[in-house]
C-alpha positions as semicolon CSV with decimal commas, in nm:
position;residue;x (nm);y (nm);z (nm)
1;X;-25,182;-9,022;3,692
2;X;-25,117;-8,805;3,994
3;X;-25,275;-8,470;4,085
4;X;-25,188;-8,169;3,867
5;X;-24,906;-7,941;3,983
6;X;-25,007;-7,662;4,217
7;X;-25,009;-7,321;4,047
8;X;-25,140;-7,100;4,323
9;X;-24,827;-7,089;4,539
10;X;-24,930;-7,381;4,758
11;X;-24,725;-7,693;4,801
12;X;-24,772;-7,941;4,521
13;X;-24,596;-8,224;4,340
14;X;-24,242;-8,150;4,227
15;X;-24,129;-8,276;3,888
16;X;-23,769;-8,389;3,917
17;X;-23,529;-8,304;3,636
18;X;-23,413;-8,586;3,407
19;X;-23,137;-8,835;3,476
20;X;-22,811;-8,646;3,440
21;X;-22,863;-8,272;3,412
22;X;-22,541;-8,168;3,584
23;X;-22,307;-8,093;3,291
24;X;-21,931;-8,094;3,291
25;X;-21,793;-7,759;3,411
26;X;-21,747;-7,502;3,135
27;X;-21,413;-7,344;3,218
28;X;-21,350;-7,034;3,006
29;X;-20,997;-6,992;2,875
30;X;-21,040;-6,618;2,928
31;X;-21,086;-6,668;3,303
32;X;-20,791;-6,870;3,437
33;X;-20,878;-6,776;3,795
34;X;-21,223;-6,902;3,888
35;X;-21,405;-6,792;4,202
36;X;-21,552;-7,122;4,322
37;X;-21,759;-6,942;4,585
38;X;-21,969;-6,782;4,309
39;X;-22,005;-7,085;4,084
40;X;-22,299;-7,328;4,088
41;X;-22,150;-7,673;4,137
42;X;-22,225;-8,021;4,267
43;X;-21,944;-8,148;4,491
44;X;-21,899;-8,495;4,640
45;X;-21,681;-8,490;4,953
46;X;-21,532;-8,834;5,008
47;X;-21,361;-8,959;5,324
48;X;-21,359;-9,214;5,606
49;X;-21,564;-9,187;5,922
50;X;-21,400;-8,926;6,143
51;X;-21,244;-8,729;5,857
52;X;-21,470;-8,433;5,931
53;X;-21,669;-8,453;5,607
54;X;-22,002;-8,339;5,745
55;X;-21,858;-8,052;5,952
56;X;-21,643;-7,925;5,666
57;X;-21,922;-7,963;5,410
58;X;-22,164;-7,771;5,630
59;X;-21,922;-7,481;5,684
60;X;-21,829;-7,475;5,315
61;X;-22,197;-7,455;5,221
62;X;-22,259;-7,184;5,482
63;X;-21,975;-6,964;5,355
64;X;-22,044;-6,964;4,980
65;X;-22,165;-6,651;4,802
66;X;-22,428;-6,842;4,606
67;X;-22,711;-7,051;4,752
68;X;-22,567;-7,390;4,847
69;X;-22,724;-7,697;5,005
70;X;-22,552;-7,965;5,211
71;X;-22,679;-8,320;5,160
72;X;-22,540;-8,582;5,398
73;X;-22,583;-8,944;5,295
74;X;-22,591;-9,061;5,658
75;X;-22,863;-8,809;5,744
76;X;-23,077;-8,928;5,453
77;X;-23,010;-9,294;5,534
78;X;-23,128;-9,234;5,890
79;X;-23,461;-9,099;5,770
80;X;-23,564;-9,463;5,800
81;X;-23,680;-9,502;6,160
82;X;-23,872;-9,826;6,199
83;X;-23,682;-10,096;6,016
84;X;-23,354;-9,904;5,999
85;X;-23,081;-10,147;5,891
86;X;-22,773;-10,047;6,089
87;X;-22,464;-10,175;5,905
88;X;-22,284;-10,197;6,240
89;X;-22,507;-10,493;6,313
90;X;-22,370;-10,661;6,002
91;X;-22,395;-10,590;5,632
92;X;-22,691;-10,763;5,474
93;X;-22,930;-10,712;5,185
94;X;-23,140;-10,467;5,388
95;X;-22,851;-10,237;5,481
96;X;-22,720;-10,249;5,123
97;X;-23,067;-10,168;4,988
98;X;-23,106;-9,874;5,227
99;X;-22,767;-9,734;5,125
100;X;-22,863;-9,761;4,757
101;X;-23,195;-9,592;4,825
102;X;-23,028;-9,312;5,023
103;X;-22,777;-9,250;4,743
104;X;-23,054;-9,230;4,483
105;X;-23,251;-8,995;4,707
106;X;-22,943;-8,773;4,752
107;X;-22,894;-8,775;4,375
108;X;-23,254;-8,670;4,314
109;X;-23,216;-8,389;4,568
110;X;-22,887;-8,270;4,418
111;X;-23,030;-8,259;4,066
112;X;-23,337;-8,076;4,185
113;X;-23,127;-7,815;4,370
114;X;-22,901;-7,767;4,067
115;X;-23,199;-7,734;3,834
116;X;-23,321;-7,451;4,054
117;X;-22,988;-7,268;4,067
118;X;-22,872;-7,397;4,406
119;X;-22,529;-7,558;4,442
120;X;-22,489;-7,862;4,661
121;X;-22,225;-8,061;4,842
122;X;-22,280;-8,427;4,927
123;X;-22,068;-8,635;5,162
124;X;-22,015;-9,009;5,160
125;X;-21,749;-9,268;5,246
126;X;-21,685;-9,385;4,890
127;X;-21,428;-9,662;4,847
128;X;-21,189;-9,656;4,549
129;X;-21,208;-10,034;4,510
130;X;-21,585;-10,033;4,451
131;X;-21,626;-9,795;4,155
132;X;-21,959;-9,930;4,037
133;X;-22,141;-9,852;4,362
134;X;-21,911;-9,563;4,453
135;X;-21,814;-9,292;4,209
136;X;-21,990;-9,466;3,924
137;X;-22,313;-9,473;4,121
138;X;-22,287;-9,107;4,217
139;X;-22,212;-9,013;3,857
140;X;-22,526;-9,195;3,744
141;X;-22,737;-9,032;4,016
142;X;-22,609;-8,674;3,985
143;X;-22,446;-8,637;3,643
144;X;-22,104;-8,609;3,476
145;X;-22,041;-8,262;3,619
146;X;-22,012;-8,393;3,975
147;X;-21,681;-8,283;4,130
148;X;-21,535;-8,539;4,376
149;X;-21,284;-8,428;4,641
150;X;-21,120;-8,664;4,894
151;X;-21,076;-8,562;5,258
152;X;-20,817;-8,795;5,413
153;X;-20,639;-8,702;5,736
154;X;-20,394;-8,939;5,909
155;X;-20,518;-9,249;6,089
156;X;-20,441;-9,111;6,438
157;X;-20,656;-8,805;6,369
158;X;-20,942;-9,015;6,235
159;X;-20,931;-9,245;6,539
160;X;-20,939;-8,947;6,776
161;X;-21,232;-8,785;6,598
162;X;-21,423;-9,113;6,580
163;X;-21,379;-9,159;6,956
164;X;-21,562;-8,830;7,010
165;X;-21,866;-8,953;6,819
166;X;-22,172;-9,112;6,974
167;X;-22,457;-9,340;6,871
168;X;-22,444;-9,555;6,560
169;X;-22,195;-9,321;6,392
170;X;-21,916;-9,425;6,626
171;X;-21,721;-9,720;6,489
172;X;-21,473;-9,956;6,647
173;X;-21,104;-9,868;6,615
174;X;-21,055;-10,179;6,403
175;X;-21,328;-10,075;6,159
176;X;-21,193;-9,719;6,139
177;X;-20,844;-9,848;6,060
178;X;-20,982;-10,084;5,795
179;X;-21,182;-9,808;5,626
180;X;-20,888;-9,566;5,642
181;X;-20,663;-9,823;5,480
182;X;-20,904;-9,874;5,192
183;X;-20,935;-9,497;5,145
184;X;-20,560;-9,475;5,086
185;X;-20,636;-9,620;4,744
186;X;-20,748;-9,274;4,634
187;X;-20,385;-9,167;4,616
188;X;-20,284;-9,187;4,253
189;X;-20,647;-9,172;4,139
190;X;-20,615;-8,823;3,998
191;X;-20,878;-8,684;4,235
192;X;-20,790;-8,387;4,457
193;X;-20,696;-8,506;4,807
194;X;-20,692;-8,288;5,119
195;X;-20,498;-8,408;5,424
196;X;-20,661;-8,198;5,696
197;X;-20,464;-8,350;5,982
198;X;-20,310;-8,013;6,073
199;X;-20,596;-7,784;5,969
200;X;-20,903;-7,661;6,153
201;X;-21,248;-7,666;5,994
202;X;-21,225;-7,316;5,848
203;X;-20,885;-7,385;5,693
204;X;-21,007;-7,714;5,550
205;X;-21,313;-7,545;5,400
206;X;-21,081;-7,294;5,233
207;X;-20,869;-7,577;5,093
208;X;-21,187;-7,741;4,966
209;X;-21,282;-7,417;4,790
210;X;-20,942;-7,409;4,621
211;X;-20,972;-7,775;4,518
212;X;-21,318;-7,711;4,369
213;X;-21,185;-7,410;4,177
214;X;-20,907;-7,624;4,030
215;X;-21,156;-7,897;3,938
216;X;-21,379;-7,643;3,762
217;X;-21,081;-7,512;3,566
218;X;-20,954;-7,861;3,485
219;X;-21,209;-8,136;3,561
220;X;-21,045;-8,456;3,690
221;X;-21,083;-8,773;3,485
222;X;-21,271;-9,037;3,682
């Protein structure tokens, strides 16, 4: 067994909450208008590379009236330094394993934040045609109360934003177009979709807040 938890205010082991502590939102019929900025939630922001997920998620978290954390899958994945499996070099068992590990780590973090009264927003490029490793995986890691929202601007916008990226987060135009095409499968899924082609970051964050409020009032089926 490990060392006992610290009780004197020093840093000690943290006991993570159990598997799926994030419950479905409890929307009161007596409160048809819900202020999402004051509600503790776990949000998954989905979108292709270049959609602006990380920037929007960060601003949304910054502007809420309750403590909110931003957890970026790519940031967690890149915690691996030596031995980092860059999927741009080709998908293989190592890159897949590191993605799975990053998602589980993000899920642990989200549950721990929620258990301590802190909302969180995660961002990931989840594909609609891979439900087991996509939404299904996130639901297992975080819980049934996770609220997914899709951020999907037009292809031209995504290509332009991707071109402004650097390092291993910049993809080829062909890869961006392929990912964007697969993301179009979210239409008709029942999930809230935000086309932020004509909106700046602040406007998109406001639209995200409205989408979260609607999801709290009437959770999407997924």
